[in-house]
C-alpha positions, 0 to 999 in steps of 0.5 A: 823573074818568073810570074809563077807564085808559090804562097806559103803561110808564115810559121808565125801565123796561128791556125785560129784565123785572124791576121796571117802573113804569107809570102810568095816565092818566085824563081829567078828567070835567069835560073835554067830549067836544066837543074842548074843553080837556081834561086828564088826570091820573096819580096815583102814590104821591108825585106827581100828573102832569097833561098836555093830553089833546090833546098826550099827548107834550107837557109835563107838570106834576108836583105832590106829593100835598099840593099837588095836594090843595090845588089840588083843594080850591081849585078846588072852592071857587072861584066860577065 
């Protein structure tokens, strides 16, 4: 994963100050710079969010931490 972070304020946070939730999206290090297939993830305490980096306002997937870890382990062990 890239170390570049992009912070976005949660749509559930008010504009009146106080408690806010922000998440940082990171582009996958496996995503090339040639404009190919790219994903970004944002890790929260109890969930990992995944989206298409070319469609930032589009749909997202959300995994609990255990499911994301299982996916990463599976993907790392899969033969290409």
